[in-house]
N, C-alpha and C positions, 0 to 999 in steps of 0.2 A: 418522466422519471427513468433513469437508467437502471437496468437490471442485468444480471448475469445471464448469458445464454444457456440453453439447455445443456451444453457440453462444457460449461465453465471456461469458455474462450472469451477473452476481452476484445471488444471492438476498439476502433481507434480512439473514440472519446473516452472510453473506460481506461484504456492504456495510458492516455494523457493524465487522467486523474491519479492513477496508481503511480505513475512516474513522478508526478508533482508531489504526492504524499511522501515518496521515498526521498526525493531531493530536499523537501522542506524539513523532514525529520532529521536528515543527516546534517543539514546546514545548522539547524537549531542546536544539535548536540555535538557539533564539530566532528562528525564522523568522516574520516577520509580513507580509512583502511578498507581495501577492496573486500576482504573476507567479511568484515563487520557489515559493510553495505549489503553484501549478498545475503547475510543472515536476516537483516531487516527486510530486504525484498521478499524473502521467503515468508516472513511473518505477514507482510502485506498481502501476498498471494493467498495465504491461508485465510485471511479475513475475507478476501474477495470470493474465494470458493464457498465461504459460509454465507455469501449474499451481501456482504458489506461493500458499498461503493461510495457512500457519502464521505467526502473528505474530512468533515468534522468528526464523524464516528471513527474513521480510520485513525486520525490523529489521537483522539481520546483513548482508543484501545491500545495504540502503540505506547502511549505514555503509561498506561496501566500495566502492561506486560513488560515494558522496557525492552 
């Protein structure tokens, strides 16, 4: 199981998961604007800092908060 490090730093496997979550969400919602992508990335990082790394959970939470 992947978990966040003590300092909240993503390792390469976690970074790949977070990047895929961003790309998948943006593709699904046709997000191409850089500013909007950055806002979504910040939401994903916030979820990660709270200990969320499961792709399904991240996707569900992004859909919930928009």
